[in-house]
N, C-alpha and C positions, 0 to 999 in steps of 0.2 A: 154492096160493100162487103169485102174481105178482110176478116182480122185474123191477125198470126196466132197460130197454135191453137188457143182457145178461143171464147168469146171476144176476151180483151186481153190484153198484156199490161200491167201495170208496173211501173218503174219505181221505186222508192229511192228518190234523191235524196234524202237524208237532210233536208232543208226544214229548219226550225221556224215555225213563224204560228204568231198569235192572230187566229181570224177574227179578230175584234172582241170574243166573249170570252177571252182568257182561256181558251181551250188549247191545248198543243195540238197542231195539227200538221199534216205532211203533203205536198203538192204531188198529185198522182198525174202522170201523163198518159192519156190512152194514143198508141201509135197506130193509125190508119193507112192501110195499102189501097192502091188504086183497084177499081173491079177487073175482075177476070174475063178478056175479050176473046178468048178463044185461041190465042197466040200460044205456041208452044214454049215451054219454059226455059230459061237460057241454059246452055251447057255448061254443066260444071266444070270449074279451072282445075285443070290437073295439076298436081303438086309434083314439082321436081323430086327426083330421089335424094339430093342432098340438102332438100330444104326441111327442117324440123317442123314436128307437128305444133300448133301453136297450144299453149295452155289454156285452157278454160279459166275465167276469171271468176270468182264466187262473189257476188254482191252480198255482203254482211247486212242482213237485216235488222232494223232497230228492234230493241226490245220492247216488252209490254209496258216499261216504266215510263216511255216517251208519250203513251196514249193517257197519262195521266193529266189531270189539270194543272197549269201551270202554278197556281198558289199552292197547290198541295205539294209540289215539288220545293216550292220555297221554304215551305215550314218545315219540311224534312231536312232540306239542307242546313235551316238556321239552326237545329239541334244537333248539328254534328259537330265533332271537334274539328278546330282550323287546320290539324294535319290531314285529318280523314277527308276534309273537304278539298285541300289542296291536291292530296292522289286521286280523288275522284274526277278532278278537273283535267288531269293528266290521263285520264283512262282513254278517251275516244274524242274526236271531233265534236259529237252533240253536245256533250257535257262541258266541253271547254266554249263553245259557244253559247251555251246557256251562263256559266259561271264566269267567264272572263271579260264580260262587258260592264261597262259604268252604272247601267241599270240596276245590275246586281249587288252593287257594293253594299248595300243594307244586309245581305246574307252574310256575307264576310264580317261585318261588325256585328251581326248578332252572335255568330259564333266566336268571335274573339271577346266578346263579354261573357262567355261561359267560362271563362279563364280567371280563376281566382286572383285579383291583384295586377294583373298584367294592363301596363299602361296602354293608353288608347294608340291608334295608330298614328305615327306622326306625319307632317304635311309633306316630307319629302319622299314618302314611301306609299305606295298603294297597299290596299290590304292584302292582296295575294303576295306582293312581295314582301310585307312585314311577315306575314305567315311564314313563308319560306326563310325567312331570317330567323325567326324565333325557335320553328319547330322542325324545319327538315337539317338534319345535321350532316348536311353534306358541304364539300369544298366548292367554293364557287370558281374557282378555277380549274380544278381538275376531275370534281366530283367525286374524290375520295372521302371517307368518315372524317369528318373536324368536327370536334366538342366544343372548341372555343370559339365565342361569339365575340367579334371586335363592334360593339356596340356604336361607337362614335363613327366608324367608319363605316359601317351598314355591311359588312361584310362577314365571311367565313373562310378562313384559309388553314389547310395543312400546314404542318411545319416546313413543306417544301416550297410550296406555292407564297409562304409568306417571304422567303429571301427573295423570289422572282418578282412578286405583285408590289413589294411595299418597299418605301426608301425612307432612310432616316432623316431627320430634320436638318443635317449638315447639308446635305444635298438638295434640298429644296429652294426655289426662288425665294428671295428676300423678302418679296412684295407678300407672300403668303405667311412667312415668319413673322414680320413685322406687326400685319394688321390682324393677325389671328382670323383667319377669313376660311379656312379649311379645317375640318377637324382631324385630329391624330390621335394614335391609340399608344399609351405607353405601355411596352411590354418589351421583353428580353429576347432578342433574335440573335443567335451565335454570339452567345455571351456578352452582348450588347444592350445595356437598358438605356433606352432614350425614347422620344417621340417618333412615331413612324405614320407615314402618309401612304395612302393609297396612289399608286403610280397613274393608274386611269383618272382617278380623280383630279391630281394636280394636273395633267396635261390638258383634260377637258375644262379645268377652271382659268388656264391660262388663256386658252383659246377663247373663252368668253370674255374675259378682261381686254384682251385684245381687240375683239369686237364691239365692246362697249363703246358708247359716245360719251356718257357721262362716268367717268372713272370713279369718282367722287361717290356717288350715289350707287354704283355698282358693290364698293367696297363697303358701305353701310348695309346694303340691303345682305350682302354675304357674311358681315359680322353679326347681325341680327340672326341669321339662320343659324350660325355657327353656335351662338348661346343657345338657340332653341334646341339643336339637336344635343349639346353636352347635358341641358337640364334633363331632357328625355333619356338620354344614355344611361344617367345617374339612377334615374327611376327604374330602366329596367334591370340595371345591375342589383339593386334592391331587391327587385322582385325575383331574381334569379338566386341571389343567396339564401332567401326565404326558401323558394321550391326546393333548392338543393338540401336545404336541411330539414325539410318536410319529409324529402323523398328518404333520405338518409334513416330519418325517424322511422319511416314505414319499412325500409328493409331492416332496421334492427329489429322492430316488432316481429315482422315475418320470421327473422332468424330466432329470436326468442321463444316464438311460437313451435317452431321445428325443434329446438333443443329440450323444450319442454315435452313435447310428444315422446322425442327418442329416449328421455330419461323415464317417462312413465313406462314405455314399453321395456326398459331395461329393469326397472323396479319389478315388474311383472315376472322378470325371468329370474328374480331372486338375487339381484345386484343391489338392493336396497341399502345395506350396510356401507358398501363402497361409495354409494352417491352422498350418502350423509356423512362418510368420514373425511372424503376429500372435497366435497362441496361440489355444487353445478359448475363452478367457473372454472374447474380442473378439467371437465370434460367438454366445455365451450371452447376452451382454448386449444384443447389436442390435436382439431382438425377444423378445417375451414367448412363455415357452413354457409350452404346457399341460401340466397333470401325467399326461399319458397317452401310452402307447406308439404309435410310429409305423406307420403301415399305408400300402400300395401306394398306395392310393387316394387318402389323404391328401397323399402326398408327390408324387403326379402334380400335385394340385392347388396345392401349396406351390413347385414346381420354378422356375417363371418368376422369382417373386420372388427365390427364392435365387440364381438365376442372376445377376441384376442385381446383386446384394450381392456376390457373389462376382467379378466383372467389375470392380466398383467398387474392391475391394481387391486385386484383380490389377494393375490401374492404379497405385495407391497403391505397390506393394510393387516395382513395375517402375521407377517414379519415383525410389523411394528407392534401391534397391539398384543399378540397372543405368543408367537415364538421367542421375540426377543426378552420379556421377562422369563421364561422358561429358561432360555441360555443363561440370562444373569444368577438364575436359581442354581443351576449348574454349576457355573463358576464359583459362587461361595460355597456350596457343598463340596467342590473340589478343593479348594484352597483349605478348608477344614479338614480334609483327608490327607492330604499332603502336609499340612503344618504342625496339625496335632494327632501323631501318630499314637494309637492305641495300642495295647500289648496284642491284640489279635490282629492288626495289620500288617501284613507280611512286609518284608523288605523288598524293596524293588532294585535292580540296577539302574533303569531309568523310566520315568513315565512318560505319556504322550501329554502334548501340550492341549490346552482345553478346546483349541479349534479343532484338533484332530478327534478327541474325545466325543466332542459333539456330534462329529460324524460318523461315529461308530453306530452300527446299526440297533445296537440296544438302547443307546441313548438318544439316538435320532429319532425311533419310534415314540418315546415319550415327549419329545419336543414338539413332533409333528402330529401328534393327537389331535383329533378335533377340536374346533373350539366349543368351549364348554364344559369340556373333561374335565372332572375333579381331579386336582393335583396334591394335596394336601401339603403339608410344611415340608416334609423332605421326598419330593417324588422321584429322586434319584438313589436312595438309600439302598434298595434291593438291587440295583444295578452295579453298585460298586463292590458288591459280593462276588461277581464274576470278571472284575477287574484284572486280578493276576492272571488268568488263562488268555484275555484279551490283549492285555501289555506283552507278554511274553512273544505271542506270537506276531504282533505288531513290531516288536523289536527285533525279531529275526529278521523279517523282510525288509526292515531298515539298515540292517547291517550288510545284507546283501547286495543292497543297491550302493550302499557307500565304499563296501568293497570293490565293486565294479568301477567305480571311478579313479582308481589306482591305477595308473599308467604308467609305467617305464619303459623308455626308448630302449630298443633292442642292442644298440651297439654299446650301450653302458654297461650292459651285464656281462663284461669281458672275462676272459679266462685268466688275465695277468694281475688279476686281484692279488692272489697268493705272492707274485713275484715281486711284491714291495712288501714281505715281510710281514703282511696283515692277514690274519685268518679269522674269518668270521664264526659265529656261533653254529653254524649248520643250515644244513637246508631247510626251507621254509614253505610249508604248501600254499596253495591259494586262499585256503579257508583261514590263513593266519596272516594275511595280507594287511590288515588294520595293524600288526603290532611293527610292521617295518619302520625304520627310522624315516623313511620318506614318506610314510603317509599321513602327512600333514593336510590339514583342508582350511580353507578359509570361508566367510560367511560372506555372502554378497561381494561389494565393493570395499569392505573394511580390510584394513591391513592386518588383522588380528589372525593369527595363526594358531590352530588347535588341533591336538592330535584325537583319535578317536579313544572314549566316546564323549570328552569334553566338546567337542564341536557340537553337538547337539544342545549343550546347556546354552551356548553363546548362538544360537541360531533361534529364529523364531519362524513359523509357517508364514510364507507370503500369501497364501489365501486364507480370506475371512472365514470365520466360522459359521458364517453365514451362508455359505454355499452348502449345497444339498450333496457333494460329492461324497462317497463312502470310501473311507480312507482305508478299510479293509481290502479293497481292490482299486489302488491309486491308478489314475490314467496318465498323469505327469510325471516327468522325471524329480528325482530328488532335486535339482538344481532349479526347477520350477515350484516345487512345494516348499521347501525349506531354504533356498538360496545357497546350498554347499556347493563347494567348487573345490577340485584337487589343485594343490599349489605345484604347477608343473616345473618348477625350477628346483624342488627337493631333490630329485633323483641326481640332478648334476652336482649339487655340493655334496652329497653323498660321493658320488664318484671322486669328486675331486679330493677328498679325503684318502682316498686309495681304498675306498670298501665297494662290494657289489651292490649297488642299492636294492636289487631284486632279493637279497638276503639277509642284508644288514639289519639289525634292530638298533633301537636307540641304547641298549647296555653296550652294544658292539660299539658303537660310535663313542661313548664315553669312556670305553677302555682304550680306545685310540688315542682320544685327546688331542687330535690334530688341530691346528691353527691355519687359517684362510687368509689371504689377503685380496682384496676386492680390485679387479682390473678394470671395471665399468665406469668407476667414479673418477673425480678429477685426477689428472697425473701428479702434480706437485705434491699432492697427499696421498700418503699409503695408509690403509685400515687393516688391521689384523683383529680378527675375532674366532671364537670357536665355532663349532658347526651350529649350535642353537642361534648364536648371534648373527652367522651368517645367513640363517634362514628369515630371520625378523629383518635383517637389513635388507634383503632381497626382496619381502614383500613390502617394506615400507618405501624404497627409493628405486626397485627396478619392477614394479607393477606396471606402471605407465608404459613400459617399452616392450618389444616385441619379443616372443621366444623364438623365432627363427634364427637371429644372430646367434644364439647359443650353438647351434651345430658349425658355425663359422668360425667363429672367433670366442673361444672361453671367456669366462667372468671371473673365473676363479684361480689361485694358484697357490699350491701347498707351500707354507712356511717350514723352514728346516726345523727338525726337532731339537737342535741346540738352543733355540730361543725359547721354548717352552716356559722355564722356569721365570725367565725375564719377564714373560708376558703374563704369567701367573701373579707375579707380585704386582704389576699395575692394575690387574684384575680384583684384586683382593680388596683396592678401596673403592670399588663401585659397590653402590647400596642396590640391594632387592628393589624391584617394583613390581606393582600387580597392576594391571587396569579393569579385572574381572576377578569376581569371588562368585563363590556359592556358599549357601547357607548350610550348615551340616545337620542342624536341627531340624530340618526340613528333607523329605525324600527327594531325590533328585529328579527333576521333570523338563523336559524340553524348554529353554527359553527363560530358565530361571536364573540365569547369570546376571549381575549388576555390578554397577561399579561401586567404590569404597563408600560415597556418601549413601547411595541407595540401600547398600547391604547393611550400614549402620543405623539406619531409618527403620528397615525391616527388623532386626535384631530387636529393637527397642520397643516396636510397636506391636510385633506379632508374637515376640517371645519374652519379653520382659527384661531383656539383656542388655546392658547399655554402658557407655563410658568406659571405665579400664578394665572391667569385667571381660569385655570381649577381647578373646585371645584365638589367636590362629591355630589352626588343627582341632581345635575345641568348637569352635561356633562357625568357623568359616575356612575355607580352602581357597586359596588361589587359583587362579585357571589361566590357561593359555602360554604358549611360548615365551611371553615376554616374562616371566616370572623366573629369571636366571639373571646371571651378571653378565648380560649381553650387549654392553656398551662396548664400542670398536677400541681398539688400541692403536693409537699414532706410532708408525714406524719411519723413525727418522735417521738417515745415514750422515755421521758427523766426524770428519777426519778419519776416515777409514773404519770408523766404530758403528755399530747398530744400536740406537738407543730407541727406547719406547718409553711412550708418555701418554697421556689424557689427550684425546683430541681437543682442538682449539675451538672448532666450529662443526656445523653439521654439515655432512659431506653431499655432492650433488651428483648427480647420476649422468652419464653421458647419453 
């Protein structure tokens, strides 16, 4: 007898059997060939050229685990988690043949009992089916991820499959609705909250109902099963809520351990004061914490971002705890320096605002001194001795920036100004542009106009003194820092009076003593005013309109000089008014202008002057262009005569 290849060829068929002694065995068949009788071997069959070479199949050999005693395997299986057991049954046919038989039900029950609080397997499901429903988060329709368990209909569906596989209660047969023989799930699908049934279960139930001989008994059995399913589903939902809550607690505890580890590492890097000042909650909420423990490799990757965060919080803490008290001390000393002038204190034309003063390098170095540096009672007293030099340099730069704002259209500087029998006071250099009559400025969006240098008194820095920018070398424009802008209609008003705005000063305009009428206001009323009143009128009523129409249609017309005396008579009846004042007992400082009530309060509480003792020119001086008899005069033509009178109402701009 001749055997193939070797002494014997054993074929493992992968069939699992119990040899009667509980030992897992395999059936091995030995293939025997007939004896060799001396005949020549058969000729090999030639393969055609177009025929492909057959692939050799590899037979997978069973692992060593199948050589174990079956009782040992059952003990191992019973100690596994149900989901692991389910995945194991899906790995190969051998495991499936062991685990997916009714004789192995005790293994599944033992695995399910390890899950704390999970209700027992219901009668309408097998143990593997129950495990698949509870632990395998995949859609029963398409296989996608599905986290929601529909306990009553024993299904998991993704949002797309819910619309395909479920039907609402209104579309179900009445026999199901009336007798409550099929479980339904109360969920919201496509904004419709109602009871939903599984279509497959509905069809199967109706087929069973049609085939049943005893309809009433069938309905009673289904109602009993329906009640059992609902009771079991309620227990499963309670278990799921508890498990979800416990899992959430575990994740939160893991996050707390992670943030605790991060904060401990940050404290070792020197940020203990920041953590104590802001509290751990500030850093816990600053970024999303994954629920896992922190490793050294992960910390090395996160460190640069955390250093940026901690440096930012360190700066915030220093600004609040260290720098802000020092800035307040500077503001207090500066107020005393400005308000209570000693004989040794030099007289300034203009002092900077405290926000600018805090950014001078000399004062900023004291404010930014390291934490714990002793300050003393008056830490800035020595710095004020150098303020005259600093203020003079600062004022020169400020004047140069303001002078650059003055922009006069070239077509207004015409050579025919003298042809109107008006002669200006002479040529003015570029350095003296701030003395021109049209050199008027406004602060922000306010309608208040002020010449130089009064505009500095009514304006205030838009940038906080908490910024570290050095004002000795400013980066932004004066518009960005102080909100000062050039009043662009001023050159047109000067030109309308017959003077050249590039050379005419305020004294020239006063000597000209011209009156203008506004062409931009409503036509039935004609308003006449002097050049200062025209400036104020334009800033109040024309500031919302665009400047480009000025080139196309003039807004002002010169009134004949023969009416000047009649107009002045009406103007004498107007009272002077002032919306801004400056205290003459204090040195002038940027932003120190105040209204009437604030000025009275300041004089009383800072200088002890109040009531009738307050006098204009002694204790305060009015500021701005509105401190003139600037009310417009109404011009009326009646019976061929021109009459001037007080206006009846406020003009409207077209």
